[in-house]
N, C-alpha and C positions, 0 to 999 in steps of 0.2 A: 267262464268265457264272456267277454264283453261283446255286446252286439253293436252294430252300426247299420245305417241305412244302406240297403243294397245286399246285405248278407242273405245268403240262401242256406237254409238248413234242410237237409234231406234225410229221410229215414223210411223204413218200410216195415210192414207187419203182414204176416199171413194169418188169415182168420180161419179158425178151426171150429168144428161142431161144438167142442167143449167150451170155447169162448162164447159162442152164441148162446149155448144153454145157460152158462153162468149169467150172462147179461140179461137173458130172459127172466131168470129168477130175481135178479136185482131190480130190473126196471119194471117188471110186470107186463112188458110188451110181448103178449102171447099170440100175436097174429099167426094164423095157420101156416103161412109161408115161412115163419121162423121155427116151426115145430115139425113140419112134414117135409121130408126131402122131395125134391123134384125128380124127374125121370133119370137124371144123371147122378142122383144120390146127394145133391147139394141142398143146403138150407140157404135162404136169403138172410144176409146179415142185416140187423137193424140199422136204419139210417143213422140213428144217434150213436150207435156203436162205431160205425165208420167215422162219424164226426169226432170221435175221441182222438183221432190221429193228429190233427193240428193242435189240439189242446195239450199234447205232450210238450210241445215247444214252450207253451205258457208255463207248464209245470216245471220244466227244466230251468226256466229263467225267472221263476217267482212272479209271474204276471198275474195281477188281479184283474180279471176281465170285466169290462163294462158292457161291451157289445160283442156279439158273435153272429155272423150271417153265413148261412149255408145254402148252397144250391146243389141239390142231389140230381146228378145227371144220368146215372144208370145204376142198376142194381149191382151189389157186391154179393158174391156167394162164398160159402165155405170152400176153402182151398185156394181162393184168390189171394195173391200177394199185392198189396196196395203200397205204392210209393207216394209219399207225401213230400211236397216241396213247399216250404214256407219262406216267403220273402219279406224282409223287414222294410217297411215303407216309411216309417217315422220312428225316430228314437231321439227324444229331446229331454234334457234336464229341465225340470220346472223349479220355480221358487219354493214350492211347498215340500221340499225333500222327496220329490217323486221324479220318476222318469216316465214320460208319456210314450206309449208305444202303439204302433199300428202295423199290422202285417196282413198280407194276402196269402192264400194257399191254393194249391192245385193237387189233387190226388188222382193218380192213374193206376190202372190195373196192369197185370203182367203182360197184357196185349197192347199196352200203351193207349188204352181207351180211357178218357176222362170219366171219373165216377163222381167227383165232388170238387166244388170250388167255393171260395168265399173269402171272408176276411174277419179279423177281430181287432179290437182296440181295448186298451186298458192302461194300467200304470204299474210301475215297479217302485217299491219303496227303496231308496238308496241311502247309504251312509256316506257322510262327507269324509 
């Protein structure tokens, strides 16, 4: 799929205890809030695990990131479904056989409350 300025890519993910446990093992982020359920039986999802949502777009389009900015607005818990909307802000062919890309993103939970926002920039190698 070819991208253009103004495109919005939307997808969602539901975070489970298993995903949090796996990320805990991989990242070493063993904060007690990631290991001990709250009074509702939920774990707090690691911020950087939540931040993998917008990186999916980069992976889908072979973006080599140069910068990523995240603003964590509220906690995400196991059982939450997070909807991520990524908007392409810049998509320009460069002379060096690259495409320069910038995008912003907003992630909301199933209750339509914002949990994460930010932006990323980088490039895509392209063939002529």
